[in-house]
Residue frames as qw, qx, qy, qz and C-alpha x, y, z in Angstrom:
[[0.405, -0.323, 0.425, -0.742, -3.39, -14.30, -10.10],
 [0.254, -0.164, -0.953, -0.003, -4.78, -17.30, -8.35],
 [0.442, -0.396, -0.151, -0.790, -8.37, -16.82, -7.39],
 [0.052, 0.005, -0.900, 0.432, -9.33, -18.00, -3.92],
 [0.145, 0.538, 0.777, -0.292, -12.96, -17.13, -4.33],
 [0.247, 0.759, 0.474, 0.372, -15.42, -14.81, -6.00],
 [0.205, -0.954, -0.081, 0.201, -14.51, -11.85, -3.77],
 [0.517, -0.448, 0.430, 0.589, -10.77, -12.17, -4.79],
 [0.455, 0.376, 0.622, 0.515, -11.93, -12.25, -8.47],
 [0.078, 0.907, 0.388, 0.142, -13.95, -9.13, -8.15],
 [0.396, -0.831, 0.104, 0.378, -11.29, -7.32, -6.28],
 [0.554, -0.183, 0.510, 0.632, -8.57, -8.24, -8.86],
 [0.368, 0.572, 0.550, 0.485, -10.80, -6.91, -11.65],
 [0.084, -0.973, -0.212, 0.029, -11.22, -3.58, -9.88],
 [0.439, -0.777, 0.279, 0.355, -7.50, -3.13, -9.39],
 [0.699, 0.206, 0.460, 0.508, -6.37, -4.17, -12.91],
 [0.116, -0.536, 0.169, 0.819, -4.83, -1.21, -14.69],
 [0.637, 0.659, 0.102, -0.386, -6.32, -0.03, -18.06],
 [0.577, 0.639, -0.487, -0.145, -4.82, -2.04, -20.77],
 [0.223, -0.492, 0.816, -0.206, -3.65, -4.70, -18.24],
 [0.602, 0.026, -0.753, -0.263, -4.25, -8.35, -18.02],
 [0.624, -0.307, 0.507, -0.510, -6.24, -10.32, -15.27],
 [0.505, 0.205, -0.826, -0.139, -5.46, -14.01, -15.32],
 [0.692, -0.311, 0.351, -0.549, -7.75, -16.31, -13.24],
 [0.351, 0.208, -0.912, -0.043, -6.93, -19.90, -12.45],
 [0.155, -0.281, -0.907, 0.271, -9.64, -22.05, -11.18],
 [0.236, -0.284, -0.220, -0.903, -12.56, -19.81, -12.06],
 [0.138, 0.191, 0.790, -0.566, -15.42, -19.50, -9.76],
 [0.201, 0.582, 0.783, 0.089, -19.08, -18.78, -10.39],
 [0.046, -0.713, -0.202, 0.670, -18.89, -15.04, -10.44],
 [0.503, 0.666, 0.389, 0.390, -19.93, -13.09, -13.51],
 [0.336, -0.326, -0.032, 0.883, -17.72, -10.03, -13.98],
 [0.249, 0.874, 0.362, -0.207, -19.67, -6.95, -14.86],
 [0.546, 0.609, 0.100, 0.566, -18.27, -4.63, -17.53],
 [0.483, -0.631, -0.147, 0.589, -15.86, -2.28, -15.88],
 [0.291, 0.936, 0.147, -0.130, -15.29, 1.22, -17.14],
 [0.049, -0.783, 0.554, 0.280, -11.77, 0.56, -18.49],
 [0.851, 0.380, -0.324, -0.161, -10.33, -1.86, -21.08],
 [0.263, -0.583, 0.767, -0.054, -8.39, -4.87, -19.90],
 [0.616, 0.212, -0.692, -0.312, -7.94, -8.43, -20.94],
 [0.710, -0.314, 0.485, -0.402, -9.43, -11.34, -18.88],
 [0.584, 0.279, -0.749, -0.144, -7.98, -14.88, -19.26],
 [0.632, -0.381, 0.477, -0.477, -8.98, -17.82, -17.31],
 [0.466, 0.233, -0.839, -0.158, -8.80, -21.54, -16.99],
 [0.843, -0.322, 0.176, -0.393, -10.49, -24.48, -15.43],
 [0.166, 0.541, -0.823, 0.055, -8.04, -27.08, -14.29],
 [0.011, 0.039, 0.968, -0.249, -10.46, -29.54, -12.88],
 [0.392, -0.432, -0.611, -0.535, -14.01, -30.64, -12.70],
 [0.464, -0.600, 0.184, -0.625, -16.16, -30.05, -9.66],
 [0.963, -0.229, -0.112, -0.089, -15.90, -33.73, -8.71],
 [0.760, 0.255, -0.286, 0.525, -12.08, -33.58, -8.92],
 [0.027, -0.580, 0.297, -0.758, -12.02, -30.39, -6.82],
 [0.755, -0.493, 0.108, -0.418, -14.17, -32.17, -4.06],
 [0.969, -0.038, -0.162, 0.180, -11.82, -35.27, -4.21],
 [0.537, 0.419, -0.314, 0.662, -8.71, -33.17, -3.94],
 [0.257, -0.626, 0.253, -0.692, -10.04, -31.13, -1.07],
 [0.890, -0.382, -0.002, -0.250, -11.01, -34.31, 0.76],
 [0.848, 0.163, -0.261, 0.432, -7.48, -35.76, 0.28],
 [0.193, 0.544, -0.313, 0.754, -6.11, -32.51, 1.71],
 [0.523, -0.559, 0.194, -0.614, -8.49, -32.47, 4.72],
 [0.972, -0.205, -0.106, -0.051, -7.78, -36.15, 5.42],
 [0.414, -0.759, 0.475, 0.166, -4.03, -35.42, 5.57],
 [0.888, 0.207, 0.361, 0.197, -3.36, -37.71, 2.59],
 [0.546, 0.593, 0.128, 0.578, -1.74, -34.79, 0.71],
 [0.439, -0.640, -0.190, 0.601, 0.48, -32.21, 2.27],
 [0.380, 0.865, 0.179, 0.275, 0.37, -28.80, 0.73],
 [0.439, -0.854, 0.178, 0.216, 2.99, -27.37, 3.19],
 [0.705, -0.200, 0.471, 0.491, 5.70, -29.07, 1.16],
 [0.471, 0.664, 0.410, 0.411, 4.74, -27.03, -1.93],
 [0.088, -0.995, -0.018, -0.041, 5.49, -23.66, -0.23],
 [0.797, 0.169, -0.117, 0.568, 9.07, -22.87, -1.02],
 [0.268, 0.178, -0.162, 0.933, 9.04, -19.11, -0.01],
 [0.239, -0.795, -0.554, 0.059, 7.11, -16.99, 2.30],
 [0.306, 0.152, -0.044, 0.939, 7.46, -13.24, 2.22],
 [0.027, -0.536, -0.517, 0.666, 5.77, -10.22, 3.80],
 [0.360, 0.845, 0.395, -0.033, 3.59, -7.59, 2.04],
 [0.116, -0.893, 0.249, 0.357, 6.64, -5.36, 1.94],
 [0.325, -0.399, 0.760, 0.397, 8.39, -7.97, -0.29],
 [0.731, 0.509, 0.374, -0.259, 5.82, -8.49, -3.07],
 [0.434, 0.797, -0.354, -0.225, 8.33, -7.40, -5.68],
 [0.081, -0.491, 0.867, -0.013, 10.82, -9.95, -4.54],
 [0.623, 0.109, 0.717, -0.295, 8.08, -12.52, -4.55],
 [0.685, 0.669, 0.075, -0.280, 7.30, -11.90, -8.13],
 [0.241, 0.750, -0.611, -0.080, 10.96, -11.95, -9.01],
 [0.318, -0.362, 0.869, -0.116, 11.55, -15.12, -7.28],
 [0.711, 0.287, 0.578, -0.279, 8.47, -16.94, -8.70],
 [0.688, 0.708, -0.008, -0.158, 9.47, -16.01, -12.26],
 [0.386, 0.747, -0.538, 0.066, 13.30, -16.65, -12.04],
 [0.261, -0.447, 0.825, -0.225, 14.00, -19.30, -9.46],
 [0.574, 0.118, -0.721, -0.370, 13.57, -22.73, -10.93],
 [0.291, -0.087, -0.882, 0.359, 13.22, -24.19, -7.35],
 [0.305, 0.079, 0.339, -0.887, 10.32, -21.86, -6.47],
 [0.060, -0.334, -0.921, -0.189, 7.05, -23.93, -6.40],
 [0.226, -0.794, -0.518, -0.224, 4.70, -21.79, -4.40],
 [0.271, 0.183, -0.241, 0.914, 5.56, -18.28, -3.25],
 [0.280, -0.716, -0.638, 0.031, 3.29, -17.12, -0.46],
 [0.073, 0.438, -0.131, 0.886, 2.74, -13.48, 0.41],
 [0.460, -0.484, -0.703, 0.245, 1.76, -13.27, 4.08],
 [0.067, -0.813, -0.110, -0.567, 0.23, -10.16, 5.55],
 [0.700, -0.711, -0.001, -0.072, 1.34, -11.17, 9.03],
 [0.849, -0.124, 0.080, 0.508, 5.00, -11.61, 8.04],
 [0.432, 0.643, 0.092, 0.625, 7.50, -8.82, 7.70]]
């Protein structure tokens, strides 16, 4: 799971099944409280705060286009296919699930 913010991180922790795994990339500042079921939490920091600010500035200035990274867009009813494509299609870079599509 890619975490877009603290709210997404907390929600994903609540919906992870017992014995499941929650993987967070780009961890925020939220502290996860102990939940009443066992699961594994894994995370990574891929950048420093300064690098994050620099990259978002480049995106906001239009120097970097993120649109070209999106190779697939699917609706909520196609989540299974999004997971399949992202794990099997070597040309899939970023598979986006859009609640307004479908």
